[in-house]
Structures are given as C-alpha cells and as structure tokens.
mmJSON file of the N, C-alpha and C atoms, coordinates in Angstrom:
{"data_MODEL":{"atom_site":{
"group_PDB":["ATOM","ATOM","ATOM","ATOM","ATOM","ATOM","ATOM","ATOM","ATOM","ATOM","ATOM","ATOM","ATOM","ATOM","ATOM","ATOM","ATOM","ATOM","ATOM","ATOM","ATOM","ATOM","ATOM","ATOM","ATOM","ATOM","ATOM","ATOM","ATOM","ATOM","ATOM","ATOM","ATOM","ATOM","ATOM","ATOM","ATOM","ATOM","ATOM","ATOM","ATOM","ATOM","ATOM","ATOM","ATOM","ATOM","ATOM","ATOM","ATOM","ATOM","ATOM","ATOM","ATOM","ATOM","ATOM","ATOM","ATOM","ATOM","ATOM","ATOM","ATOM","ATOM","ATOM","ATOM","ATOM","ATOM","ATOM","ATOM","ATOM","ATOM","ATOM","ATOM","ATOM","ATOM","ATOM","ATOM","ATOM","ATOM","ATOM","ATOM","ATOM","ATOM","ATOM","ATOM","ATOM","ATOM","ATOM","ATOM","ATOM","ATOM","ATOM","ATOM","ATOM","ATOM","ATOM","ATOM","ATOM","ATOM","ATOM","ATOM","ATOM","ATOM","ATOM","ATOM","ATOM","ATOM","ATOM","ATOM","ATOM","ATOM","ATOM","ATOM","ATOM","ATOM","ATOM","ATOM","ATOM","ATOM","ATOM","ATOM","ATOM","ATOM","ATOM","ATOM","ATOM","ATOM","ATOM","ATOM","ATOM","ATOM","ATOM","ATOM","ATOM","ATOM","ATOM","ATOM","ATOM","ATOM","ATOM","ATOM","ATOM","ATOM","ATOM","ATOM","ATOM","ATOM","ATOM","ATOM","ATOM","ATOM","ATOM","ATOM","ATOM","ATOM","ATOM","ATOM","ATOM","ATOM","ATOM","ATOM","ATOM","ATOM","ATOM","ATOM","ATOM","ATOM","ATOM","ATOM","ATOM","ATOM","ATOM","ATOM","ATOM","ATOM","ATOM","ATOM","ATOM","ATOM","ATOM","ATOM","ATOM","ATOM","ATOM","ATOM","ATOM","ATOM","ATOM","ATOM","ATOM","ATOM","ATOM","ATOM","ATOM","ATOM","ATOM","ATOM","ATOM","ATOM","ATOM","ATOM","ATOM","ATOM","ATOM","ATOM"],
"id":[1,2,3,4,5,6,7,8,9,10,11,12,13,14,15,16,17,18,19,20,21,22,23,24,25,26,27,28,29,30,31,32,33,34,35,36,37,38,39,40,41,42,43,44,45,46,47,48,49,50,51,52,53,54,55,56,57,58,59,60,61,62,63,64,65,66,67,68,69,70,71,72,73,74,75,76,77,78,79,80,81,82,83,84,85,86,87,88,89,90,91,92,93,94,95,96,97,98,99,100,101,102,103,104,105,106,107,108,109,110,111,112,113,114,115,116,117,118,119,120,121,122,123,124,125,126,127,128,129,130,131,132,133,134,135,136,137,138,139,140,141,142,143,144,145,146,147,148,149,150,151,152,153,154,155,156,157,158,159,160,161,162,163,164,165,166,167,168,169,170,171,172,173,174,175,176,177,178,179,180,181,182,183,184,185,186,187,188,189,190,191,192,193,194,195,196,197,198,199,200,201,202,203,204],
"type_symbol":["N","C","C","N","C","C","N","C","C","N","C","C","N","C","C","N","C","C","N","C","C","N","C","C","N","C","C","N","C","C","N","C","C","N","C","C","N","C","C","N","C","C","N","C","C","N","C","C","N","C","C","N","C","C","N","C","C","N","C","C","N","C","C","N","C","C","N","C","C","N","C","C","N","C","C","N","C","C","N","C","C","N","C","C","N","C","C","N","C","C","N","C","C","N","C","C","N","C","C","N","C","C","N","C","C","N","C","C","N","C","C","N","C","C","N","C","C","N","C","C","N","C","C","N","C","C","N","C","C","N","C","C","N","C","C","N","C","C","N","C","C","N","C","C","N","C","C","N","C","C","N","C","C","N","C","C","N","C","C","N","C","C","N","C","C","N","C","C","N","C","C","N","C","C","N","C","C","N","C","C","N","C","C","N","C","C","N","C","C","N","C","C","N","C","C","N","C","C","N","C","C","N","C","C"],
"label_atom_id":["N","CA","C","N","CA","C","N","CA","C","N","CA","C","N","CA","C","N","CA","C","N","CA","C","N","CA","C","N","CA","C","N","CA","C","N","CA","C","N","CA","C","N","CA","C","N","CA","C","N","CA","C","N","CA","C","N","CA","C","N","CA","C","N","CA","C","N","CA","C","N","CA","C","N","CA","C","N","CA","C","N","CA","C","N","CA","C","N","CA","C","N","CA","C","N","CA","C","N","CA","C","N","CA","C","N","CA","C","N","CA","C","N","CA","C","N","CA","C","N","CA","C","N","CA","C","N","CA","C","N","CA","C","N","CA","C","N","CA","C","N","CA","C","N","CA","C","N","CA","C","N","CA","C","N","CA","C","N","CA","C","N","CA","C","N","CA","C","N","CA","C","N","CA","C","N","CA","C","N","CA","C","N","CA","C","N","CA","C","N","CA","C","N","CA","C","N","CA","C","N","CA","C","N","CA","C","N","CA","C","N","CA","C","N","CA","C","N","CA","C","N","CA","C","N","CA","C","N","CA","C","N","CA","C","N","CA","C"],
"label_alt_id":[null,null,null,null,null,null,null,null,null,null,null,null,null,null,null,null,null,null,null,null,null,null,null,null,null,null,null,null,null,null,null,null,null,null,null,null,null,null,null,null,null,null,null,null,null,null,null,null,null,null,null,null,null,null,null,null,null,null,null,null,null,null,null,null,null,null,null,null,null,null,null,null,null,null,null,null,null,null,null,null,null,null,null,null,null,null,null,null,null,null,null,null,null,null,null,null,null,null,null,null,null,null,null,null,null,null,null,null,null,null,null,null,null,null,null,null,null,null,null,null,null,null,null,null,null,null,null,null,null,null,null,null,null,null,null,null,null,null,null,null,null,null,null,null,null,null,null,null,null,null,null,null,null,null,null,null,null,null,null,null,null,null,null,null,null,null,null,null,null,null,null,null,null,null,null,null,null,null,null,null,null,null,null,null,null,null,null,null,null,null,null,null,null,null,null,null,null,null,null,null,null,null,null,null],
"label_comp_id":["MET","MET","MET","ASN","ASN","ASN","ASN","ASN","ASN","ASP","ASP","ASP","ILE","ILE","ILE","ILE","ILE","ILE","LEU","LEU","LEU","HIS","HIS","HIS","ASN","ASN","ASN","ARG","ARG","ARG","ILE","ILE","ILE","LYS","LYS","LYS","GLU","GLU","GLU","ALA","ALA","ALA","ARG","ARG","ARG","GLN","GLN","GLN","GLU","GLU","GLU","LYS","LYS","LYS","LYS","LYS","LYS","LEU","LEU","LEU","SER","SER","SER","GLN","GLN","GLN","GLU","GLU","GLU","GLU","GLU","GLU","LEU","LEU","LEU","ALA","ALA","ALA","LYS","LYS","LYS","LEU","LEU","LEU","VAL","VAL","VAL","GLY","GLY","GLY","THR","THR","THR","THR","THR","THR","ARG","ARG","ARG","GLN","GLN","GLN","THR","THR","THR","ILE","ILE","ILE","ILE","ILE","ILE","SER","SER","SER","ILE","ILE","ILE","GLU","GLU","GLU","LYS","LYS","LYS","ASN","ASN","ASN","GLN","GLN","GLN","PHE","PHE","PHE","ASN","ASN","ASN","PRO","PRO","PRO","SER","SER","SER","ALA","ALA","ALA","LYS","LYS","LYS","LEU","LEU","LEU","SER","SER","SER","LEU","LEU","LEU","LEU","LEU","LEU","LEU","LEU","LEU","SER","SER","SER","ILE","ILE","ILE","ALA","ALA","ALA","LEU","LEU","LEU","GLU","GLU","GLU","LYS","LYS","LYS","LYS","LYS","LYS","PHE","PHE","PHE","GLU","GLU","GLU","GLU","GLU","GLU","LEU","LEU","LEU","PHE","PHE","PHE","TYR","TYR","TYR","PHE","PHE","PHE"],
"label_asym_id":["A","A","A","A","A","A","A","A","A","A","A","A","A","A","A","A","A","A","A","A","A","A","A","A","A","A","A","A","A","A","A","A","A","A","A","A","A","A","A","A","A","A","A","A","A","A","A","A","A","A","A","A","A","A","A","A","A","A","A","A","A","A","A","A","A","A","A","A","A","A","A","A","A","A","A","A","A","A","A","A","A","A","A","A","A","A","A","A","A","A","A","A","A","A","A","A","A","A","A","A","A","A","A","A","A","A","A","A","A","A","A","A","A","A","A","A","A","A","A","A","A","A","A","A","A","A","A","A","A","A","A","A","A","A","A","A","A","A","A","A","A","A","A","A","A","A","A","A","A","A","A","A","A","A","A","A","A","A","A","A","A","A","A","A","A","A","A","A","A","A","A","A","A","A","A","A","A","A","A","A","A","A","A","A","A","A","A","A","A","A","A","A","A","A","A","A","A","A","A","A","A","A","A","A"],
"label_entity_id":["1","1","1","1","1","1","1","1","1","1","1","1","1","1","1","1","1","1","1","1","1","1","1","1","1","1","1","1","1","1","1","1","1","1","1","1","1","1","1","1","1","1","1","1","1","1","1","1","1","1","1","1","1","1","1","1","1","1","1","1","1","1","1","1","1","1","1","1","1","1","1","1","1","1","1","1","1","1","1","1","1","1","1","1","1","1","1","1","1","1","1","1","1","1","1","1","1","1","1","1","1","1","1","1","1","1","1","1","1","1","1","1","1","1","1","1","1","1","1","1","1","1","1","1","1","1","1","1","1","1","1","1","1","1","1","1","1","1","1","1","1","1","1","1","1","1","1","1","1","1","1","1","1","1","1","1","1","1","1","1","1","1","1","1","1","1","1","1","1","1","1","1","1","1","1","1","1","1","1","1","1","1","1","1","1","1","1","1","1","1","1","1","1","1","1","1","1","1","1","1","1","1","1","1"],
"label_seq_id":[1,1,1,2,2,2,3,3,3,4,4,4,5,5,5,6,6,6,7,7,7,8,8,8,9,9,9,10,10,10,11,11,11,12,12,12,13,13,13,14,14,14,15,15,15,16,16,16,17,17,17,18,18,18,19,19,19,20,20,20,21,21,21,22,22,22,23,23,23,24,24,24,25,25,25,26,26,26,27,27,27,28,28,28,29,29,29,30,30,30,31,31,31,32,32,32,33,33,33,34,34,34,35,35,35,36,36,36,37,37,37,38,38,38,39,39,39,40,40,40,41,41,41,42,42,42,43,43,43,44,44,44,45,45,45,46,46,46,47,47,47,48,48,48,49,49,49,50,50,50,51,51,51,52,52,52,53,53,53,54,54,54,55,55,55,56,56,56,57,57,57,58,58,58,59,59,59,60,60,60,61,61,61,62,62,62,63,63,63,64,64,64,65,65,65,66,66,66,67,67,67,68,68,68],
"pdbx_PDB_ins_code":[null,null,null,null,null,null,null,null,null,null,null,null,null,null,null,null,null,null,null,null,null,null,null,null,null,null,null,null,null,null,null,null,null,null,null,null,null,null,null,null,null,null,null,null,null,null,null,null,null,null,null,null,null,null,null,null,null,null,null,null,null,null,null,null,null,null,null,null,null,null,null,null,null,null,null,null,null,null,null,null,null,null,null,null,null,null,null,null,null,null,null,null,null,null,null,null,null,null,null,null,null,null,null,null,null,null,null,null,null,null,null,null,null,null,null,null,null,null,null,null,null,null,null,null,null,null,null,null,null,null,null,null,null,null,null,null,null,null,null,null,null,null,null,null,null,null,null,null,null,null,null,null,null,null,null,null,null,null,null,null,null,null,null,null,null,null,null,null,null,null,null,null,null,null,null,null,null,null,null,null,null,null,null,null,null,null,null,null,null,null,null,null,null,null,null,null,null,null,null,null,null,null,null,null],
"Cartn_x":[119.085,119.026,118.983,118.014,117.874,118.633,119.657,120.477,120.185,119.072,118.761,118.428,118.95,118.691,117.661,116.549,115.457,115.411,115.64,115.577,114.15,113.535,112.191,112.209,111.114,111.101,109.726,109.794,108.617,108.401,108.757,108.577,107.149,106.225,104.795,104.294,104.605,104.19,104.72,106.022,106.697,106.145,105.892,105.327,103.919,103.148,101.761,101.792,102.806,102.899,103.178,103.984,104.328,103.189,102.187,101.068,101.561,102.547,103.021,102.414,102.118,101.707,102.971,102.775,103.947,104.556,103.759,104.344,105.168,104.613,105.359,106.622,106.657,107.952,108.901,108.355,109.291,109.93,109.189,109.782,110.746,110.562,111.484,112.875,112.79,114.115,114.659,113.969,114.4,114.231,113.066,112.838,111.343,110.875,109.482,108.544,107.198,106.264,106.299,106.554,106.689,107.784,108.883,109.96,109.555,108.82,108.372,107.431,106.483,105.622,106.361,107.355,108.158,108.924,109.378,110.129,109.085,107.919,106.934,106.441,106.399,106.015,107.15,108.357,109.497,109.895,109.589,109.894,111.269,111.732,112.953,113.677,114.958,115.813,116.514,116.319,116.907,118.411,119.027,120.548,120.84,122.093,122.487,122.097,122.399,122.063,120.571,119.771,118.316,117.752,118.35,117.965,118.296,119.427,119.763,118.848,118.497,117.573,116.244,115.767,114.463,114.483,115.598,115.731,115.616,116.326,116.296,114.943,114.264,112.965,111.942,112.068,111.049,111.434,112.625,113.166,113.153,113.721,113.886,115.313,115.793,117.06,116.941,118.002,118.049,117.446,117.824,117.444,115.887,115.377,113.941,113.12,113.755,113.047,113.293,114.483,114.923,115.363,114.983,115.287,115.308,115.997,116.046,115.083],
"Cartn_y":[12.455,12.233,10.786,10.352,8.937,8.646,7.864,7.47,6.086,5.451,4.123,4.175,3.214,3.099,1.999,2.321,1.322,0.834,-0.418,-0.989,-1.383,-0.749,-1.05,-2.094,-2.72,-3.711,-3.68,-4.29,-4.432,-5.987,-6.744,-8.209,-8.648,-8.096,-8.461,-8.161,-6.994,-6.675,-7.569,-7.848,-8.758,-10.122,-10.577,-11.897,-12.046,-11.003,-11.054,-10.945,-10.258,-10.166,-11.614,-12.401,-13.812,-14.808,-14.319,-15.12,-16.229,-15.901,-16.778,-16.501,-17.582,-17.38,-17.148,-16.674,-16.567,-17.865,-18.936,-20.265,-20.789,-20.544,-20.975,-20.219,-18.886,-18.198,-18.69,-18.921,-19.385,-20.741,-21.625,-22.874,-22.673,-21.725,-21.466,-20.976,-20.189,-19.593,-20.334,-21.315,-22.101,-21.459,-20.814,-20.249,-20.531,-19.885,-20.118,-19.017,-19.374,-18.349,-17.168,-17.433,-16.457,-15.458,-15.891,-15.036,-14.169,-14.734,-13.965,-12.81,-13.117,-12.258,-11.099,-11.472,-10.467,-9.547,-10.054,-9.251,-8.319,-8.815,-7.994,-6.791,-7.046,-6.093,-5.118,-5.324,-4.523,-4.748,-5.882,-6.214,-6.916,-7.366,-8.184,-7.905,-7.599,-7.408,-8.673,-9.237,-10.506,-10.342,-11.469,-11.443,-11.267,-11.004,-10.824,-12.003,-13.228,-14.463,-14.579,-14.409,-14.518,-13.369,-12.232,-11.16,-11.578,-12.102,-12.589,-13.701,-14.679,-15.736,-15.182,-14.192,-13.582,-12.829,-12.168,-11.501,-12.499,-13.646,-14.634,-15.3,-15.665,-16.306,-15.41,-14.07,-13.206,-12.499,-12.887,-12.436,-10.854,-10.341,-8.901,-8.51,-7.386,-6.94,-6.519,-6.646,-6.236,-4.84,-3.99,-2.496,-2.404,-3.353,-3.193,-3.704,-4.551,-5.072,-4.309,-3.772,-3.165,-1.769,-0.897,0.54,1.18,2.254,3.008,4.167],
"Cartn_z":[-55.306,-56.7,-57.006,-57.82,-58.194,-59.468,-59.35,-60.543,-61.059,-60.576,-61.064,-62.493,-63.273,-64.661,-64.798,-65.395,-65.584,-66.989,-67.231,-68.537,-68.817,-69.84,-70.261,-71.412,-71.649,-72.775,-73.529,-74.672,-75.559,-75.744,-74.743,-74.878,-75.069,-74.327,-74.449,-75.84,-76.345,-77.731,-78.803,-78.674,-79.674,-79.549,-78.286,-78.091,-78.747,-78.49,-79.018,-80.618,-81.264,-82.669,-83.209,-82.498,-82.896,-82.458,-81.824,-81.332,-80.406,-79.56,-78.572,-77.145,-76.439,-75.105,-74.196,-72.991,-72.063,-71.843,-71.741,-71.529,-72.749,-73.878,-75.137,-75.249,-74.953,-75.013,-74.018,-72.781,-71.681,-72.1,-72.702,-73.113,-74.202,-75.143,-76.215,-75.701,-74.604,-74.098,-72.849,-72.416,-71.253,-69.905,-69.699,-68.395,-67.998,-67.008,-66.576,-67.039,-66.961,-67.399,-66.355,-65.106,-64.039,-64.362,-64.913,-65.344,-66.475,-67.408,-68.603,-68.062,-67.155,-66.537,-65.849,-65.074,-64.36,-65.278,-66.438,-67.473,-68.011,-68.531,-69.155,-68.308,-66.951,-65.986,-65.501,-66.139,-65.69,-64.197,-63.674,-62.274,-62.228,-63.449,-63.45,-64.708,-64.586,-65.849,-66.14,-67.39,-67.716,-67.906,-67.717,-67.944,-69.43,-69.76,-71.113,-71.95,-71.407,-72.088,-72.397,-71.357,-71.579,-72.579,-72.475,-73.396,-74.891,-75.119,-76.383,-76.815,-75.98,-76.315,-76.637,-75.875,-76.167,-77.569,-77.876,-79.169,-80.251,-80.168,-81.225,-81.335,-80.171,-80.22,-80.869,-80.572,-81.002,-82.357,-82.871,-84.146,-84.185,-83.181,-82.972,-82.596,-82.975,-82.459,-81.058,-80.31,-78.868,-78.726,-79.535,-79.503,-79.681,-80.416,-80.7,-79.476,-78.607,-77.438,-76.15,-76.016,-74.775,-74.985,-74.005,-74.137,-72.727,-72.627,-71.317,-71.357],
"occupancy":[1.0,1.0,1.0,1.0,1.0,1.0,1.0,1.0,1.0,1.0,1.0,1.0,1.0,1.0,1.0,1.0,1.0,1.0,1.0,1.0,1.0,1.0,1.0,1.0,1.0,1.0,1.0,1.0,1.0,1.0,1.0,1.0,1.0,1.0,1.0,1.0,1.0,1.0,1.0,1.0,1.0,1.0,1.0,1.0,1.0,1.0,1.0,1.0,1.0,1.0,1.0,1.0,1.0,1.0,1.0,1.0,1.0,1.0,1.0,1.0,1.0,1.0,1.0,1.0,1.0,1.0,1.0,1.0,1.0,1.0,1.0,1.0,1.0,1.0,1.0,1.0,1.0,1.0,1.0,1.0,1.0,1.0,1.0,1.0,1.0,1.0,1.0,1.0,1.0,1.0,1.0,1.0,1.0,1.0,1.0,1.0,1.0,1.0,1.0,1.0,1.0,1.0,1.0,1.0,1.0,1.0,1.0,1.0,1.0,1.0,1.0,1.0,1.0,1.0,1.0,1.0,1.0,1.0,1.0,1.0,1.0,1.0,1.0,1.0,1.0,1.0,1.0,1.0,1.0,1.0,1.0,1.0,1.0,1.0,1.0,1.0,1.0,1.0,1.0,1.0,1.0,1.0,1.0,1.0,1.0,1.0,1.0,1.0,1.0,1.0,1.0,1.0,1.0,1.0,1.0,1.0,1.0,1.0,1.0,1.0,1.0,1.0,1.0,1.0,1.0,1.0,1.0,1.0,1.0,1.0,1.0,1.0,1.0,1.0,1.0,1.0,1.0,1.0,1.0,1.0,1.0,1.0,1.0,1.0,1.0,1.0,1.0,1.0,1.0,1.0,1.0,1.0,1.0,1.0,1.0,1.0,1.0,1.0,1.0,1.0,1.0,1.0,1.0,1.0],
"B_iso_or_equiv":[0.0,0.0,0.0,0.0,0.0,0.0,0.0,0.0,0.0,0.0,0.0,0.0,0.0,0.0,0.0,0.0,0.0,0.0,0.0,0.0,0.0,0.0,0.0,0.0,0.0,0.0,0.0,0.0,0.0,0.0,0.0,0.0,0.0,0.0,0.0,0.0,0.0,0.0,0.0,0.0,0.0,0.0,0.0,0.0,0.0,0.0,0.0,0.0,0.0,0.0,0.0,0.0,0.0,0.0,0.0,0.0,0.0,0.0,0.0,0.0,0.0,0.0,0.0,0.0,0.0,0.0,0.0,0.0,0.0,0.0,0.0,0.0,0.0,0.0,0.0,0.0,0.0,0.0,0.0,0.0,0.0,0.0,0.0,0.0,0.0,0.0,0.0,0.0,0.0,0.0,0.0,0.0,0.0,0.0,0.0,0.0,0.0,0.0,0.0,0.0,0.0,0.0,0.0,0.0,0.0,0.0,0.0,0.0,0.0,0.0,0.0,0.0,0.0,0.0,0.0,0.0,0.0,0.0,0.0,0.0,0.0,0.0,0.0,0.0,0.0,0.0,0.0,0.0,0.0,0.0,0.0,0.0,0.0,0.0,0.0,0.0,0.0,0.0,0.0,0.0,0.0,0.0,0.0,0.0,0.0,0.0,0.0,0.0,0.0,0.0,0.0,0.0,0.0,0.0,0.0,0.0,0.0,0.0,0.0,0.0,0.0,0.0,0.0,0.0,0.0,0.0,0.0,0.0,0.0,0.0,0.0,0.0,0.0,0.0,0.0,0.0,0.0,0.0,0.0,0.0,0.0,0.0,0.0,0.0,0.0,0.0,0.0,0.0,0.0,0.0,0.0,0.0,0.0,0.0,0.0,0.0,0.0,0.0,0.0,0.0,0.0,0.0,0.0,0.0],
"pdbx_formal_charge":[null,null,null,null,null,null,null,null,null,null,null,null,null,null,null,null,null,null,null,null,null,null,null,null,null,null,null,null,null,null,null,null,null,null,null,null,null,null,null,null,null,null,null,null,null,null,null,null,null,null,null,null,null,null,null,null,null,null,null,null,null,null,null,null,null,null,null,null,null,null,null,null,null,null,null,null,null,null,null,null,null,null,null,null,null,null,null,null,null,null,null,null,null,null,null,null,null,null,null,null,null,null,null,null,null,null,null,null,null,null,null,null,null,null,null,null,null,null,null,null,null,null,null,null,null,null,null,null,null,null,null,null,null,null,null,null,null,null,null,null,null,null,null,null,null,null,null,null,null,null,null,null,null,null,null,null,null,null,null,null,null,null,null,null,null,null,null,null,null,null,null,null,null,null,null,null,null,null,null,null,null,null,null,null,null,null,null,null,null,null,null,null,null,null,null,null,null,null,null,null,null,null,null,null],
"auth_seq_id":[1,1,1,2,2,2,3,3,3,4,4,4,5,5,5,6,6,6,7,7,7,8,8,8,9,9,9,10,10,10,11,11,11,12,12,12,13,13,13,14,14,14,15,15,15,16,16,16,17,17,17,18,18,18,19,19,19,20,20,20,21,21,21,22,22,22,23,23,23,24,24,24,25,25,25,26,26,26,27,27,27,28,28,28,29,29,29,30,30,30,31,31,31,32,32,32,33,33,33,34,34,34,35,35,35,36,36,36,37,37,37,38,38,38,39,39,39,40,40,40,41,41,41,42,42,42,43,43,43,44,44,44,45,45,45,46,46,46,47,47,47,48,48,48,49,49,49,50,50,50,51,51,51,52,52,52,53,53,53,54,54,54,55,55,55,56,56,56,57,57,57,58,58,58,59,59,59,60,60,60,61,61,61,62,62,62,63,63,63,64,64,64,65,65,65,66,66,66,67,67,67,68,68,68],
"auth_comp_id":["MET","MET","MET","ASN","ASN","ASN","ASN","ASN","ASN","ASP","ASP","ASP","ILE","ILE","ILE","ILE","ILE","ILE","LEU","LEU","LEU","HIS","HIS","HIS","ASN","ASN","ASN","ARG","ARG","ARG","ILE","ILE","ILE","LYS","LYS","LYS","GLU","GLU","GLU","ALA","ALA","ALA","ARG","ARG","ARG","GLN","GLN","GLN","GLU","GLU","GLU","LYS","LYS","LYS","LYS","LYS","LYS","LEU","LEU","LEU","SER","SER","SER","GLN","GLN","GLN","GLU","GLU","GLU","GLU","GLU","GLU","LEU","LEU","LEU","ALA","ALA","ALA","LYS","LYS","LYS","LEU","LEU","LEU","VAL","VAL","VAL","GLY","GLY","GLY","THR","THR","THR","THR","THR","THR","ARG","ARG","ARG","GLN","GLN","GLN","THR","THR","THR","ILE","ILE","ILE","ILE","ILE","ILE","SER","SER","SER","ILE","ILE","ILE","GLU","GLU","GLU","LYS","LYS","LYS","ASN","ASN","ASN","GLN","GLN","GLN","PHE","PHE","PHE","ASN","ASN","ASN","PRO","PRO","PRO","SER","SER","SER","ALA","ALA","ALA","LYS","LYS","LYS","LEU","LEU","LEU","SER","SER","SER","LEU","LEU","LEU","LEU","LEU","LEU","LEU","LEU","LEU","SER","SER","SER","ILE","ILE","ILE","ALA","ALA","ALA","LEU","LEU","LEU","GLU","GLU","GLU","LYS","LYS","LYS","LYS","LYS","LYS","PHE","PHE","PHE","GLU","GLU","GLU","GLU","GLU","GLU","LEU","LEU","LEU","PHE","PHE","PHE","TYR","TYR","TYR","PHE","PHE","PHE"],
"auth_asym_id":["A","A","A","A","A","A","A","A","A","A","A","A","A","A","A","A","A","A","A","A","A","A","A","A","A","A","A","A","A","A","A","A","A","A","A","A","A","A","A","A","A","A","A","A","A","A","A","A","A","A","A","A","A","A","A","A","A","A","A","A","A","A","A","A","A","A","A","A","A","A","A","A","A","A","A","A","A","A","A","A","A","A","A","A","A","A","A","A","A","A","A","A","A","A","A","A","A","A","A","A","A","A","A","A","A","A","A","A","A","A","A","A","A","A","A","A","A","A","A","A","A","A","A","A","A","A","A","A","A","A","A","A","A","A","A","A","A","A","A","A","A","A","A","A","A","A","A","A","A","A","A","A","A","A","A","A","A","A","A","A","A","A","A","A","A","A","A","A","A","A","A","A","A","A","A","A","A","A","A","A","A","A","A","A","A","A","A","A","A","A","A","A","A","A","A","A","A","A","A","A","A","A","A","A"],
"auth_atom_id":["N","CA","C","N","CA","C","N","CA","C","N","CA","C","N","CA","C","N","CA","C","N","CA","C","N","CA","C","N","CA","C","N","CA","C","N","CA","C","N","CA","C","N","CA","C","N","CA","C","N","CA","C","N","CA","C","N","CA","C","N","CA","C","N","CA","C","N","CA","C","N","CA","C","N","CA","C","N","CA","C","N","CA","C","N","CA","C","N","CA","C","N","CA","C","N","CA","C","N","CA","C","N","CA","C","N","CA","C","N","CA","C","N","CA","C","N","CA","C","N","CA","C","N","CA","C","N","CA","C","N","CA","C","N","CA","C","N","CA","C","N","CA","C","N","CA","C","N","CA","C","N","CA","C","N","CA","C","N","CA","C","N","CA","C","N","CA","C","N","CA","C","N","CA","C","N","CA","C","N","CA","C","N","CA","C","N","CA","C","N","CA","C","N","CA","C","N","CA","C","N","CA","C","N","CA","C","N","CA","C","N","CA","C","N","CA","C","N","CA","C","N","CA","C","N","CA","C","N","CA","C","N","CA","C","N","CA","C"],
"pdbx_PDB_model_num":[1,1,1,1,1,1,1,1,1,1,1,1,1,1,1,1,1,1,1,1,1,1,1,1,1,1,1,1,1,1,1,1,1,1,1,1,1,1,1,1,1,1,1,1,1,1,1,1,1,1,1,1,1,1,1,1,1,1,1,1,1,1,1,1,1,1,1,1,1,1,1,1,1,1,1,1,1,1,1,1,1,1,1,1,1,1,1,1,1,1,1,1,1,1,1,1,1,1,1,1,1,1,1,1,1,1,1,1,1,1,1,1,1,1,1,1,1,1,1,1,1,1,1,1,1,1,1,1,1,1,1,1,1,1,1,1,1,1,1,1,1,1,1,1,1,1,1,1,1,1,1,1,1,1,1,1,1,1,1,1,1,1,1,1,1,1,1,1,1,1,1,1,1,1,1,1,1,1,1,1,1,1,1,1,1,1,1,1,1,1,1,1,1,1,1,1,1,1,1,1,1,1,1,1]
}}}
C-alpha cells in the first residue's frame, strides 16, 4: 500500500497569470530558476518558508497554489 502524500501545485499557472518568467519568480523569492522548474514539475516540494514566499510573490493564498 502506497501512503506517500504528493503535494501538487499551480505555480506555473499563477506565474503565467502574473506574466513572470521562471527566472523573475526565482529572483523574487530568493531561489534559482532550477528550483522553480523542479517545483512546477512536482519533482520538489518547497519548504514552508519558500511556499509562503511563493504565495506572497504570486498574490495567491497557499490553498490556491498547493493541493493534495
């Protein structure tokens, strides 16, 4: 039985709504473009701090960006 909880996100859609590139978003939240790519592809779950920074930068509630 697989009990892994996978956190999905809508980062790419929210970023595109704000007309931000991956590089621009990365600079806003203090990370790298590669990290943004990994988050958008669900290959990496951001820390609580980075999740909060992404929510602020994209002007979205946490619940609007992340879901199970």
